[in-house]
C-alpha positions, 0 to 999 in steps of 0.5 A: 500500500503506498504511503506518503511521508510529509516534510517541508518543501525546500527546493522545487521539482519532482523526481522518480528515483531510488533511495540512497540511504546515508546514515552517517553516524558512528555504528554501535560496537558490541562488547567483544573479547578475543583470546590471546592467540587471536591478538596478532590476527586482530592487529593485522585486521586493524592494519588492513582496515586503516589501509583501506580507509586511507585509500578510500579517503584519497579517492574522496580527496581527489574527487573533492579537489576536482569538484571544489578545489584543493583548499576545500579538499584539505579536509580529507588530507587532515583525516588521512593524517589522523588515520596514519598517526602512529600514536592512534595506531599504537593506542588501538594495538595496545587495547587489542593486546588487552583482549579487545576486538579490533573494532571495540579497541578502535571505538574505545580509543576514538571515544577517548580522543574525541573527548580529549580534543573536545575539551582542549582549550586550544582551538586548533585541537577542537577543530579536529573533533569533526574530523575524528568523527568522520574517521571513527565512522569510516574505520568502523564501517570497514572493520564491521563489514558495513555498507559504505554509503558515501555519495561517491559510491553512486554511478553517473546517471544513477538518478538517486535520491539521497536520504540522510539525517542532515548534510555535514560539510564533508558530505556536502563536498562529495555531492555529485549532481551527475548521480544525485537527483534529489535530497531528503533530510530528517532535519532542516527547514526551508531556510536551513543550510541544506535547503539553501544548498539544494536550491543553489544546486538546483536539486529538488529537496524535501527537509524536516521529514523527521524519520525518513532515514528509519522509514525508507530503505536503500534501493526502494523506488519513491517519488520526491516532490520538492514543491509539495514537500512529500515522498511517496513510497511504493508508487504504482506505474501510473503514479510514476508516469504522472510524476515523470510527466509533471517533471517534464512539464516543469522543465518545459515551463522553466525553459519557457521563461528563459526568454525573459533573461534579457527583459527588464523587470518593470511593473505594468504601471512603470515601476522598475525593480532591480533583480539580483542573484544570491550566490552560495558557491563560486561555480554558480556565478556564470549560471547566475550571470546568464540568468539575467541577474543584474548583479549579486545581491548576496554572495555568501562566503561561508563556503570558504569556512564550513567544512574546512580544516583550516581557515582560507588565506588571503590569496585563496579568498581573493581567487574565490571572489574574483571568479564571481566579480569577473562573471558579472563585469561592471555589475554590482557584487555585494559580498557578505563577510563571514556569517559563520555560526548558527547552522553554519559551523566550521570544523570544531574550534567553535564553543558549544552553545545552548543557543548558537543563533544567539551566540558567538557568530557573524560580525561578533566572531569577526570583530573578536578575531581581527586578524582572521577578519582582516585577511578577508577584508584584504582579499575584498579590497583587492578584488574591488579592483576588478569591478563594483564590489560592496562589503556587507556586514552581517548580524549588526545590532549597534553602530559601534559594530559598524565603526569597529569594522570600518577601523579594521577595513582601514587597517586592512587597506593600510597593510595592503598599501604598505605591501604595494598591493593594488586595492580600493580603500573606498569600497561601499559598506552596508549592513544586514538588517536581520534583527529587530534591533537593527530595524529599530536602529536603522535611523542611526545605522543609515548615517554610517553605511551606504546600503541596507540588505534585509536578511529575511531568513534571520529577521523572521527568526529573531522577530518571532523567536522561532529557530529557523532550523527547527523542523518541529517549529516550521509552522510557526516560522511565518515570514508574512507575520505583521510584525515582520512586515512592519519592520521591513516597511520601517527599514525602507522608509528610513533608507528612503529618507537617507537616500541609500539603497535597500534590498532584500536578499532572504529566501522570502524574495524568491516566493511570488506571494512574498515578493509581491508583499515586499514590492508593496512595502517599497522594496525595489531591489530583490536578490533571489536564487538564480533558479527563481529569478525568471519567475519573480521577473514574471510576477513583477512584469504582470503586476502593478506596484500601486496594487502591491502597495495597497495589498501590503497596507492591508496586510500590515493592518492584519492581526495574524500571519494567516490573515496577512497571507490571505489578504496578499494571496487574494490580491495577488491572484486578482492582480496577476493572471493565474497562468503567470503565477504557475508558469 
């Protein structure tokens, strides 16, 4: 009997494919002892497992180097060095000589290492914990004869649906769009890291499934609908035929919108809207530029940090930024400084916090580590020689933070000048408006910055006190809540009074009803996922800005998010022909 698993729609598209179940967790190791005459055989078994793990890691490293570059592949070099560490090997062999089986001895020693490294006061040692977990999983998988579920195992054209609890940095580096057709996770919400990644890779995805890794089996055929947020198990032939037809229809509709790439985003009553692209990874830049984007409204730089064994140096960062800037020529490229923290964590080196979204993250981390921050700032000032680069500061809650950042920018410029390195010292600096504090303080901030970027993902989270990564609270994460709409309108009014640009770069801008609301609130610059750009342009060209304003005014007066959404939906349907909304 077919059944439906219901999750959260994260990235649109329909895929009929086989489940590739990835349980990336340390397996349970049974208590087992060996006899004295079995010790040498167990030590040999350990050595073989280590050798096979190193071989495996070298393959993974080489593929990551081809796909993501040498810097990102460095995470696997670290893991190879751990497996080859004589101290680790000696410790496990000693435990085997105490009559533990090879897997039990390795498990015990690795648990001790993880505890020791995790408690270290030195960040460089804490940074190894995530690597230790990966090594722990890999070696035990070999020793216990378990299936190796790495995405790397899949053949090209496998059309697999990757099902896992969540995507870790090391797993993300191994994703191959030639064999992975869709993603499904137990964890996550529409604005979590995995959802944003799926949209940037143009992979259909469903997140927040809670127990998909328990309910699904590797190899079973399912239908994943990233638009509806569902996975249908045991589909009939007729259901598969319908799903395949819908998938082809969606593809055709997307291709039909491509003619809009060269058209301007102008409403029916003559209001011009600037449509920019969000860029998560440098290799998306060419696609974003070709999609008709008028620049980059948000280049996330966390890809340089998340999942890496070491922080990128100045030249590595310069190369990553330069590729994006060159792809867009003289068009604006707004680059956000490291917004690390919350659900975007580097490997270790980060304090464990009960409330990471309220903790040491983004601008706080950068200001507390000025040398790390200035490395990024020097790379940004250098790349500004190539085009219209602008610096965006995340999670600002006070004018003092902006001024401290400006001091470090000036120091970075002076250091480059002392080295004789070409750079621009006058790069425009803006701030992310993503907390109620920033919105309320906008009047003061406007005197110190060149532009505002409203980050709706976090603004909704902090305004409503709802963790945007918490699948169980997804229904309470309501971007059209009147409180959120009022903060956006307030920010727009301040920006207009001071004559500075204001745009929206959160996921809210990519949804038709929400884009309609934002335009009604006075936003004239939207930065969206490149794959959503044509659809948003279609909405802009099909509506009147005056009607969007009237709809937003009515939504602002609503008492609840549901009431505001109903008002906006009814006005949008009346304003824009339904065939455009679903095109």
